[in-house]
C-alpha positions as CSV (number, residue, x, y, z in Angstrom):
1,X,132.8,97.5,112.0
2,X,134.4,94.1,111.1
3,X,134.7,91.5,113.9
4,X,137.0,88.5,113.7
5,X,137.4,85.5,116.1
6,X,138.9,82.1,115.7
7,X,138.8,78.9,117.8
8,X,141.2,75.9,117.7
9,X,139.8,72.4,116.8
10,X,141.9,70.7,119.5
11,X,138.9,68.7,120.9
12,X,135.2,68.9,121.4
13,X,133.8,72.1,122.9
14,X,133.0,72.0,126.6
15,X,130.8,74.1,128.8
16,X,133.8,76.5,129.5
17,X,134.2,77.1,125.7
18,X,130.6,77.8,125.3
19,X,129.8,80.0,128.3
20,X,133.2,81.6,128.3
21,X,133.4,82.6,124.7
22,X,131.2,80.9,122.0
23,X,127.9,82.2,123.3
24,X,129.0,85.8,123.4
25,X,130.8,85.6,120.0
26,X,127.7,84.2,118.3
27,X,125.6,87.0,119.9
28,X,127.8,89.5,118.2
29,X,126.6,88.3,114.7
30,X,123.2,89.8,115.4
31,X,124.4,93.3,115.5
32,X,125.3,95.6,112.6
33,X,128.9,94.4,112.5
34,X,130.4,92.2,109.8
35,X,131.6,89.0,111.5
36,X,134.3,86.6,110.4
37,X,134.7,83.3,112.4
38,X,137.3,80.7,111.5
39,X,138.4,77.3,112.7
40,X,142.1,77.6,113.4
41,X,143.4,74.3,112.2
42,X,146.8,75.7,111.4
43,X,147.3,76.8,115.0
44,X,146.1,73.4,116.1
45,X,149.1,71.8,114.4
46,X,151.2,72.9,117.4
47,X,149.4,70.3,119.5
48,X,147.5,67.9,117.3
49,X,149.8,65.6,115.4
50,X,147.2,63.1,114.1
51,X,145.8,63.6,110.6
52,X,142.5,61.9,111.2
53,X,142.0,63.5,114.5
54,X,142.6,67.1,113.2
55,X,140.3,66.4,110.2
56,X,137.5,65.1,112.4
57,X,138.0,67.9,115.0
58,X,137.7,70.5,112.3
59,X,134.4,69.1,111.0
60,X,133.1,68.7,114.6
61,X,134.0,72.3,115.3
62,X,131.9,73.5,112.3
63,X,129.0,71.2,113.3
64,X,129.1,72.5,116.9
65,X,129.3,76.2,116.0
66,X,126.4,75.9,113.5
67,X,124.3,73.9,116.0
68,X,125.0,76.4,118.7
69,X,123.6,79.2,116.6
70,X,126.2,80.6,114.2
71,X,124.3,81.7,111.2
72,X,126.3,81.5,107.9
73,X,123.9,84.1,106.4
74,X,124.9,86.6,109.1
75,X,128.5,85.6,109.6
76,X,131.4,84.2,107.5
77,X,132.5,80.8,108.8
78,X,135.5,79.2,107.3
79,X,138.5,76.9,108.0
80,X,141.8,78.8,108.4
81,X,143.8,76.6,106.0
82,X,141.3,77.2,103.3
83,X,142.6,80.7,103.0
84,X,146.3,80.2,101.9
85,X,146.8,83.9,101.9
86,X,147.2,83.8,105.6
87,X,150.4,81.8,105.4
88,X,152.0,84.2,103.0
89,X,151.1,87.2,105.0
90,X,152.4,85.5,108.1
91,X,155.8,85.2,106.5
92,X,155.8,88.8,105.3
93,X,155.0,89.9,108.9
94,X,157.6,87.7,110.3
95,X,160.3,89.6,108.5
96,X,159.5,92.8,110.4
97,X,158.6,91.3,113.8
98,X,161.1,92.0,116.5
99,X,162.2,88.8,118.4
100,X,161.4,90.5,121.7
101,X,157.7,90.6,120.9
102,X,157.6,86.8,120.5
103,X,159.8,86.0,123.5
104,X,157.4,87.7,125.9
105,X,154.3,85.9,124.7
106,X,152.5,83.7,127.3
107,X,152.3,80.3,125.6
108,X,156.0,80.2,124.7
109,X,157.1,81.6,128.2
110,X,154.9,79.1,130.0
111,X,156.3,76.1,128.2
112,X,159.9,77.3,128.6
113,X,159.4,77.9,132.3
114,X,158.1,74.3,132.7
115,X,161.1,72.9,130.9
116,X,159.0,71.7,128.0
117,X,160.2,71.8,124.4
118,X,158.7,74.7,122.5
119,X,158.8,74.3,118.7
120,X,159.1,77.1,116.1
121,X,155.3,76.9,115.5
122,X,154.6,77.8,119.1
123,X,157.2,80.5,119.2
124,X,155.9,82.2,116.0
125,X,152.2,81.5,116.5
126,X,151.6,85.2,117.5
127,X,152.6,86.2,114.0
128,X,150.2,83.8,112.4
129,X,147.6,85.1,114.8
130,X,148.3,88.6,113.7
131,X,148.0,87.6,110.1
132,X,144.6,86.1,110.9
133,X,143.4,89.4,112.2
134,X,145.1,91.8,109.8
135,X,144.2,89.8,106.6
136,X,140.5,90.9,106.9
137,X,141.1,94.5,108.0
138,X,139.5,93.4,111.3
139,X,138.6,96.3,113.6
140,X,137.4,94.5,116.7
141,X,138.6,91.2,118.1
142,X,136.4,89.7,120.8
143,X,138.5,88.4,123.7
144,X,138.4,87.6,127.4
145,X,140.5,89.8,129.7
146,X,143.2,87.1,129.8
147,X,143.6,87.3,126.0
148,X,144.0,91.1,125.5
149,X,147.8,90.5,125.0
150,X,147.0,88.7,121.8
151,X,145.5,91.8,120.3
152,X,148.2,94.1,121.7
153,X,150.9,91.9,120.1
154,X,149.0,92.0,116.8
155,X,149.0,95.8,117.0
156,X,152.7,95.8,117.7
157,X,153.4,93.5,114.7
158,X,151.2,95.6,112.4
159,X,152.8,98.8,113.7
160,X,156.3,97.4,113.0
161,X,155.4,96.6,109.4
162,X,153.6,100.0,108.9
163,X,156.7,101.8,110.2
164,X,158.8,100.1,107.6
165,X,156.4,100.2,104.6
166,X,153.7,102.7,105.2
167,X,150.2,102.6,106.6
168,X,149.1,99.2,105.2
169,X,147.3,97.5,108.0
170,X,144.3,98.6,110.1
171,X,145.2,98.4,113.8
172,X,142.6,96.3,115.5
173,X,141.2,96.9,119.0
174,X,140.4,94.3,121.6
175,X,136.7,93.9,122.3
176,X,136.5,92.7,125.8
177,X,133.5,90.5,126.0
178,X,131.2,91.5,128.8
179,X,129.8,89.0,131.2
180,X,132.3,86.4,130.2
181,X,131.6,83.4,132.4
182,X,134.4,81.9,134.4
183,X,133.4,78.3,134.2
184,X,134.7,75.9,136.9
185,X,135.5,72.3,136.1
186,X,134.4,69.2,137.9
187,X,137.1,69.7,140.5
188,X,136.6,73.4,141.0
189,X,139.5,74.5,138.9
190,X,139.2,76.2,135.6
191,X,137.4,73.9,133.1
192,X,139.8,72.6,130.6
193,X,140.2,69.5,128.4
194,X,143.9,69.3,129.4
195,X,143.0,69.2,133.1
196,X,140.5,66.3,132.5
197,X,137.8,68.2,134.4
198,X,135.6,69.3,131.4
199,X,132.0,68.5,130.4
200,X,131.5,68.5,126.7
201,X,128.5,70.4,125.2
202,X,127.4,67.6,123.0
203,X,128.6,64.7,125.2
204,X,126.3,61.6,125.4
205,X,123.6,62.6,127.9
206,X,124.3,59.6,130.1
207,X,128.0,60.2,130.2
208,X,127.4,63.9,130.8
209,X,125.1,63.1,133.7
210,X,127.7,60.7,135.2
211,X,130.3,63.5,135.1
212,X,127.9,66.0,136.7
213,X,127.2,63.5,139.5
214,X,131.0,63.2,140.1
215,X,131.5,67.0,140.8
216,X,133.7,67.4,143.8
217,X,132.0,69.0,146.8
218,X,132.9,69.5,150.4
219,X,132.0,67.2,153.3
220,X,130.0,69.6,155.4
221,X,126.8,68.2,157.0
222,X,123.5,68.6,155.1
223,X,122.0,70.7,157.8
224,X,124.8,73.2,157.9
225,X,124.2,76.6,156.1
226,X,126.5,77.2,153.1
227,X,127.7,80.3,151.3
228,X,126.8,80.0,147.5
229,X,129.5,82.6,146.7
230,X,132.6,80.8,145.3
231,X,130.9,77.4,145.4
232,X,131.7,75.8,142.0
233,X,128.6,73.6,142.0
234,X,126.4,76.6,142.5
235,X,128.4,78.5,139.8
236,X,127.7,75.7,137.3
237,X,124.1,75.6,138.2
238,X,123.8,79.3,137.7
239,X,124.9,79.0,134.1
240,X,121.9,77.0,133.2
241,X,119.2,78.1,135.6
242,X,116.8,81.0,135.4
243,X,117.4,84.0,137.8
244,X,114.5,82.8,139.9
245,X,115.9,79.3,140.1
246,X,119.4,80.6,141.0
247,X,117.9,82.9,143.7
248,X,116.0,80.0,145.2
249,X,119.1,77.7,145.3
250,X,121.1,80.6,146.9
251,X,118.5,80.8,149.6
252,X,118.6,77.0,150.1
253,X,122.4,77.2,150.4
254,X,122.2,79.9,153.1
255,X,119.4,78.0,155.0
256,X,121.1,74.6,154.9
257,X,119.3,71.3,155.1
258,X,119.9,70.0,151.6
259,X,122.2,67.5,149.9
260,X,124.6,68.2,147.0
261,X,123.3,65.1,145.2
262,X,119.9,66.8,144.6
263,X,121.6,69.9,143.2
264,X,123.7,67.8,140.9
265,X,120.7,65.9,139.6
266,X,118.9,69.2,138.9
267,X,122.0,70.6,137.2
268,X,122.2,67.5,134.9
269,X,118.5,68.0,134.0
270,X,118.9,71.7,133.3
271,X,122.0,71.1,131.1
272,X,120.3,68.5,129.1
273,X,117.3,70.7,128.5
274,X,119.5,73.8,127.8
275,X,121.3,72.1,124.9
276,X,118.4,69.9,123.7
277,X,117.6,72.1,120.7
278,X,121.2,72.5,119.7
279,X,121.8,68.8,120.1
280,X,118.9,68.0,117.7
281,X,120.2,70.6,115.2
282,X,123.7,69.0,115.4
283,X,122.3,65.6,114.7
284,X,120.5,67.0,111.7
285,X,123.6,68.7,110.4
286,X,125.8,65.6,111.0
287,X,123.6,63.7,108.6
288,X,124.3,66.3,105.9
289,X,128.1,66.6,105.9
290,X,128.2,67.9,102.4
291,X,125.9,70.8,103.4
292,X,128.4,71.7,106.1
293,X,131.3,71.5,103.8
294,X,129.5,73.7,101.3
295,X,128.9,76.3,104.1
296,X,132.6,76.3,104.9
297,X,133.6,76.5,101.2
298,X,131.3,79.5,100.7
299,X,132.7,81.1,103.8
300,X,136.3,80.5,102.6
301,X,135.4,82.1,99.2
302,X,134.1,85.2,100.9
303,X,137.1,85.3,103.2
304,X,139.6,84.9,100.4
305,X,138.1,87.8,98.5
306,X,138.9,90.1,101.3
307,X,142.2,88.3,102.1
308,X,143.5,88.7,98.5
309,X,142.9,92.5,98.7
310,X,144.8,92.9,101.9
311,X,147.6,90.6,100.9
312,X,148.1,92.5,97.6
313,X,148.3,95.7,99.5
314,X,151.1,94.3,101.7
315,X,152.9,92.8,98.7
316,X,152.9,96.0,96.9
317,X,154.0,98.0,99.9
318,X,157.1,95.8,100.5
319,X,158.1,95.3,96.8
320,X,156.8,91.8,96.2
321,X,155.3,91.4,92.7
322,X,153.9,87.8,92.9
323,X,150.2,87.3,93.4
324,X,148.5,84.7,95.6
């Protein structure tokens, strides 16, 4: 089975990115499946309009993924734009994609409902996303429950093309990642860079600790018993703690007689320890940028080999004679 997943380099990865997706996706490389992972810099152009920023974010994404455990010997890691075949396939798919499919997609609808300007890139990004998936004959696409629509749209787009030109594309299936963590932010809402409530994975330890100590909590007296269920500080603690530590804190919550400050300090310690090995590996990789670029180049070469095969299949099916 071939697995494919991409992640946008719109900023440094935070705890929500890691526990909600990256950790599970990296675990999948250890199975029998063939895994393709790409850094979606073409998609990022819909929001990042700074050349230097996008270039640095792309390198940072590669460093972060490798440091967190992505193994280039087990999985293919590449930058989306290094496989130009995806842009040509995107156009080919666009010619058979019904407008209605794009009009119902979440990102476009959300911006439109808020009165924001939605450019053509945002409107047509589901087609590029479909090209990302179909270009490698991907069979499984790991997603959270809120992203299943992406795969359904891809299947619709592929089905529309297949209906016109024959069975060219493999129809992928969504692989709903089990135990996907819902990571709360510093204010209790969903952790997100855009909400300003995120803690970066590789943030400076002192800055990270300062953020943890700023986590919003309620004003109940120390002695009052508290329910750990639904408490966002407890949920964050549980991400890093062992089952035994989590159970002990749950009992402390229910018993009462503790201060949130102590929990925050312990959380900061646990988080620093949890990512210590990855942080050291990242520092080592950052000192060897050419090695990282070589990994990405090798990954792109492997990806292009498969991409050229699929693109040629699509070209021949619809009567195009040019080669990529």
